[in-house]
C-alpha positions, -999 to +999 in steps of 0.1 A: +842-784+578+829-784+543+838-762+519+823-735+506+811-728+470+808-695+455+784-693+425+799-680+394+787-645+379+770-653+350+749-639+327+710-640+326+695-663+300+682-637+278+688-600+276+660-577+269+661-556+232+657-520+230+623-527+217+614-549+246+623-517+272+603-494+252+575-517+255+578-521+289+583-485+295+549-482+276+533-504+298+542-484+326+524-457+311+495-482+306+496-491+341+496-455+353+465-447+335+446-480+345+454-470+383+439-432+375+408-452+358+402-476+391+402-443+413+376-430+392+354-461+395+361-463+432+350-428+433+316-443+421+313-471+448+324-499+424+347-523+439+378-527+423+400-545+448+403-571+423+415-551+393+439-532+417+458-562+425+464-570+388+474-537+383+499-537+411+513-573+396+517-554+364+539-529+384+556-557+400+563-580+367+578-555+348+603-540+378+613-576+379+616-583+345+637-553+339+659-558+369+662-591+358+668-591+320+677-555+311+714-553+298+736-539+322+754-508+307 
């Protein structure tokens, strides 16, 4: 039977600086506003499905970056 190899617990390639975290927090506010704008445009009959996909991608990208690269305290 083959030996099981455990992966060492290593730090990510890079950490985020405090300014980067602040910028990502600001981006969340911008994404929230974009979502409200898309809701308004949708009310007047515009197709915003592609734009909405991009905003949702922005939320997901922000979460992944913060989860992976934010300094653990």
